[in-house]
C-alpha positions as CSV (number, residue, x, y, z in Angstrom):
1,N,-2.0,10.3,9.8
2,D,0.6,10.4,7.1
3,V,0.7,6.6,6.5
4,K,-1.7,4.6,4.4
5,I,-1.7,0.9,3.8
6,H,-4.1,-0.5,1.2
7,G,-4.4,-4.2,0.3
8,I,-6.2,-6.8,-1.6
9,I,-6.2,-10.6,-1.3
10,E,-6.0,-11.7,-4.9
11,Q,-6.0,-15.4,-4.1
12,G,-6.8,-16.7,-0.6
13,G,-7.5,-20.4,-0.8
14,L,-10.6,-22.4,-1.4
15,A,-12.0,-22.8,2.2
16,S,-12.0,-21.0,5.5
17,N,-10.0,-22.2,8.5
18,I,-7.5,-23.9,6.2
19,V,-4.0,-22.7,5.4
20,P,-4.1,-22.8,1.6
21,D,-1.3,-24.3,-0.5
22,Y,-1.0,-20.9,-2.3
23,A,-2.2,-17.4,-1.5
24,K,-1.5,-14.0,-3.1
25,A,-2.0,-10.5,-1.8
26,E,-1.0,-7.0,-2.9
27,F,-0.4,-4.2,-0.5
28,C,0.4,-0.6,-1.2
29,T,2.1,1.6,1.4
30,R,2.1,5.3,1.3
31,A,3.6,8.0,3.5
32,T,4.5,11.7,3.2
33,S,8.2,11.1,3.8
34,R,10.6,8.6,2.3
35,A,12.0,7.7,5.7
36,N,8.6,6.9,7.0
37,L,7.6,5.0,3.8
38,E,10.7,2.8,4.1
39,D,9.9,2.1,7.8
40,V,6.3,1.2,7.2
41,T,7.1,-0.9,4.1
42,A,9.7,-2.9,6.0
43,W,7.1,-3.4,8.8
44,V,4.5,-4.8,6.3
45,E,7.1,-7.1,4.9
46,E,8.0,-8.3,8.5
47,C,4.3,-9.0,9.1
48,A,4.1,-11.2,6.0
49,K,7.3,-13.0,7.0
50,G,5.9,-13.5,10.6
51,A,2.7,-14.9,9.2
52,A,4.6,-17.3,7.0
53,M,6.8,-18.4,10.0
54,A,3.7,-18.9,12.2
55,T,2.0,-21.1,9.5
56,R,5.3,-22.9,8.5
57,T,4.9,-21.7,5.0
58,D,7.1,-19.7,2.6
59,V,6.6,-16.1,1.6
60,K,7.9,-14.2,-1.4
61,V,7.9,-10.4,-1.2
62,E,8.2,-8.4,-4.4
63,R,8.2,-4.6,-4.5
64,L,6.2,-3.2,-7.3
65,G,6.2,0.3,-8.8
66,M,8.5,3.2,-8.1
67,P,8.7,4.8,-4.6
68,F,8.2,8.5,-4.5
69,D,10.4,10.9,-2.5
70,D,9.0,13.2,0.2
71,L,5.6,14.8,-0.6
72,I,5.8,18.5,-1.2
73,T,2.5,20.2,-1.6
74,N,1.9,23.1,-3.9
75,Q,-1.0,25.1,-2.4
76,T,-1.2,27.6,-5.4
77,G,-1.5,24.7,-7.8
78,E,-4.1,22.9,-5.6
79,D,-6.2,26.1,-5.4
80,L,-6.0,26.5,-9.2
81,L,-7.0,22.9,-9.9
82,E,-9.9,23.2,-7.4
83,K,-11.3,26.2,-9.3
84,I,-10.9,24.4,-12.6
85,Y,-12.6,21.3,-11.4
86,K,-15.5,23.3,-10.0
87,K,-16.0,25.0,-13.3
88,V,-15.9,21.7,-15.2
89,W,-18.4,20.1,-12.8
90,Q,-20.8,23.0,-13.0
91,R,-21.5,22.4,-16.8
């Protein structure tokens, strides 16, 4: 699949089964195309807003970092780096 979503709950409250007064999470979305990245990022934001609506809380979404355009692989460069890494690790 060309989409990856990674996340961490930085602050999630003090007890289970209780909606905390404050929670903080960071999620990273990745995709091989810009169009797909925008789509999946919007979906993740909608999930956060839906959870806030369901718990009658507020959500603040802040985009961090710079998005990258479409992924273009360089097979020659990848092959060269693989050879270099193998030589380095054989020492």
